[in-house]
C-alpha positions, 0 to 999 in steps of 0.5 A: 442205438448209435448216436453222434451228437454235434455241438458248438456251432453258431454265428461268428464274424469273419476272422473268428473261431469256433470249436465243434464237438461230436460226442458218440454214444451207443458204441465205442469208436476209438478204433475207427476213423472219424471225420467232419463234413459240411454242406453249404446251401445249394451244394453237396456235402463235402469232406472237411477233415478226418482223423485216424483211430490213433489220432496220429494221422489227419487229413484236411480239405485244401480249403481249410488246411492251416485254419482248421484242426481235427482232434479226438479224445477216444476215452471220451468217444469224442472228436473235435474240430477247431476252426480259426480264421473263419470265412463267410464261405465256411458257412454250412451245416457241419456233420461228424461221421464214423468210418467203420472200415478197419485201418487208419486210412482217412477216406474222403468219400461221403459214402465211405462213412457209416454213421452220421450226426444230425449236423450243427449250423455254422454261420460266418458273417462278413 
């Protein structure tokens, strides 16, 4: 059974940092694109960042570019999201996801992703 388990969320003051992790089990995802999405209260789930299977290509939403960094450790079947200079508008539930479409292109559409974690809450206080 495939499972994606996010961790690392919590409460942080504006300007602070958090590092999210997503550990996959039940299948190896080293050959696939992995991504992070987030859903703020009252809003749709939105793309945050994605990383190619090789790790050599990354893509970010404009709202987080320069502040967030996605990385992966394929040997450990894990993807990370380093979040710096956090803002109150970053408050959301963060989800990791896997896109099983072959290739290295990072897609931003939610429906492109096949497996999802349960999410981890990130709250940034002002």
